[in-house]
Each structure stands twice: as structure tokens, then as C-alpha cells.
N, C-alpha and C positions, 0 to 999 in steps of 0.2 A: 613391383620393388627389385631393384638390381641387387645381385648378390654381395656386393661391397655395402650398401646401404642395410642388407638385411644383418651382416657381419658386425657392422657399426651398433644396430639395435642390439644383438645378441650381446654385445661387450657390456653396454649400458644396462641392460636390463639383468645381467649378471651381478653387477656391481650395486645395482639397486636390491636384488633380493637378498644377497649376502649382508647389508648392511642391517644392524640389528633395529628392530621394531617391535611393533605389537605382534606380527605373525609370528616373529622369531621366538619372541618371549612365550606366546602360546604354544607353539609346537614344543618348545623345550619341556616346558611345565607337563605338559600331557604326556609327551614321550618318557619323562620321569616316573609321572605318577601311573600312567596306563601301559606304558610299554610302546614300540615302535608299531606294531601291526594295529592295535586298536586307535593309533593317533592318526592313521591313515584317514580315517572319518574326517577329523577337525582338519585335516591339510587338503582334503577335498572340499571341504566347506570354504576355507581360505580361498581356494582357487576360485570357486565359484562367485564369491564377493570380488574378487580382483577382475574376473571377467566381465562383471556387472558394470565396475566402475570403468572398465576400458570402452566398453560399448555404448555407455552414458557419455563419456567424453568424446567418443568418436562421433557421436549423433549430435554433437554441439550442445548438450544439456549442461555438461560439465563446465562450459565456458560462461552460460548463464548464470550457474550458482556462484562462479567467483565472481561474476560481475554485480551481484546482488548481495548485499551486506546481510541483510536478514536471512536469506536463504542458506547463504554459507556459514551463518552464526548456528542458524538451527542444527545444520548436520554436523558442525563441529561439536556443539553441545550434547548432541545424541551420542557421537560416537565416543567422548570424553567421558560421559555418564555409564555408557555400557562398559568400556574397559575398567572403570573405577569399581562398578558392580560386579564384572568377573574376578577382580582381583580380591574384592571385598568376600567374594563368596568362595574363593579358594583360600585365604585365610582363615574362613571359620569352617572349610570343609571337615566333614566327620572322616574319621581315619578307622578302617575295619582291620583286626588284626589277622593275619594269615593262621590258617590251621596247620598243625604238625610242623611246627618251625619255619614255615615259610614266610616271606617278607611281608610286612604289614603293607596294605593299599589303602589309598584313597577310593572311597566308594565310586564304581564306575559308572557314569551318565550312559544314558541309552546311545544306541549310533546316531540317531536322529537328532539327539540334543547336541552331541558332539561337533557333527556335521553343521548344525545352524549356529552353534556357538564360533565356529570358524568364519562361518559366512557373514555373519553379522559384525566380526571383528573388522574384516576388511572393506566389507560393504558401506558402514559409517566410519571409516577412517578418511578424515579431512584430506590428509597428506598423500593418500592416493589419489584423489581427485587432483591434486595440483600437480602432483607429478604426471599424471596422465596428460592433462592440459597442456602442460609445459613442455613434455618431451614428443606426445604424438606427432604435432605440426612438423617436426624435424625430419620424420621417417616417412612422412604421407606425400605423394605426388599428386599435385592438382590434375595432372594430366591423364592419371589412370584412374580406373573405377574403385571408389572408395572401400566398398564391401571387400573385394579380395585382398586388399592391403590389411583391412582391419583384422580379416579372418588368420594371415599368416602371422601378424604381430600377436594375436590373441594366443595361437597355437605354440608361438615360440615363448611367450611369456609363461603360458601354463607349463610347458616342460621344464623350463628353468627353475621355476620358483617351485614347481612340485619335487625336483631335484634336492633344490637347497632346502627347503622345510623339512624333508624327510631326513635329509642330513644333520639338522640341528636334533630332529627328535631322536635320531640313532644315537648321537652322542651323549644326549641326556638319558636315553634309556639304557647305555651302556653302564651308568652310575648307578642302576638300581640295588645292585649287590651292596652298596654303602648306607642302603636306608631299609634296615631290617628289624626295625621296630617302630613302634607307633610313635615315640616321641621325635625320632629322626625324620619320619614322613610329615609331622606337624611343623617341625621346622620348615622343611622343603616348602610345603604349601604356603607358609608365611613368606618366605623368600621370594616364591614366584608371585604369590599374592601381592606382595609389597611392590613387586617390579611392575605389576599390571596397573595398580593404582597409580603410581609414578608416572607410566607412559600416559594413562587418561589424563592425568593432572596436567601434563606436559602439553596435550593438545589444547587445553585451554588458551595457551599461547601462541597458537599457529595462525598466523595472518594470511590475509588472500594474497596471492600473486599480483601479478601486473595488468591484469584484466581490467579493461575499461568500463566504467560504469554507463 
């Protein structure tokens, strides 16, 4: 991969990472609920899901998913239902009041559960599959070995998305001081829960790209 091609990919990946989506909503939601440090588990899960989609698309499976109406519909439905489930769960999340006048907090899931939530959010996102299948070929040279190119792209995307998602989480966590009672935390949970359910519902309307059947 030439340096100019890599720079072009960096720009494209940065624009996609900054664009609001389910990963950004989840990062902000967890950042506000759990703080920046604890949200890192969620964000690393998001990256694991992102890398899985990248290598699936790079291996050609992504193209097959787009070519098959049934396979794509299954992935789309699973992803949409999972986001709706996450949103509904956050809407109904229990709130634990803090002791000694500390801020009220949503009950903290385990490290593994936070990471799994992030992973499934990206791994079941059909928009991610469409992006990978549509964009990757523009930066892959047929004259060069595929694996080294995929590794460069994967490392680049990992770093960019890791930085951007932590930025979203940081911005949200900086607002924690405004949520110092159980009522405010419940409202926050319902706002982000509603956003996640809205994103999940929107996924039902995602259509296949121009892959041939």
C-alpha cells in the first residue's frame, strides 16, 4: 500500500468514525453512565467487532452476504433487534443512589459484559458490512499480497476508531456532574435508550448495496 493510498484511507476512515452511529451512541451512553475509564471495555469491544467485519469483508464473505437477500436480512434483523434490546434495557436500567452525596449511578455491568455489548453492537451492524464491502476494494491493490494490506487497514481503523470513540466517551463523561440524582440518571438512561432503539429501528430500512446476486 502506497503512502498516498494510506493517507486517503485515513481521511475516509476518520470521517466514517466521527459520523454518529450506534458505536458513538453506545460510547456516549456508557461514558455518561460509567465514566471514561470503565467505558474503555465497551470501546475495545466495539473495535473487536469492527475488526471482525473488516476481515470478513476482506475474505469475501461480506460480498456473499450482500449478494444473498436472506443472509443479509438475517444479519440486519439480528443487528436491529440487538440495538433495540440494548436501548430497552438501558431505558429500564436500575439506578443506584451514591453514598455520602456522591452522584447516583446506573448499576455497572461486568467488564466482560461491557466488552461483549460493544462487540455485538458492531459485529451485527449491517451498515458496517456495507461500508467495508464498498470501501475496502478502493484501497486494496490486486498486485500486492492481500493479508499485509488488510493488516495495515485494520491497524489504521483500530487506532482511529479507538481514539474517536474515547473522545465521544470523554465528552459524555465530562457531563456526569450534571447528573447527581437518581431522577436525572433515569432521564439520561431514557434519552440514550431511546436513541439506541431509534438506531436499531432505522437498521430495518437499510438496503443491500450494489452487489450482484
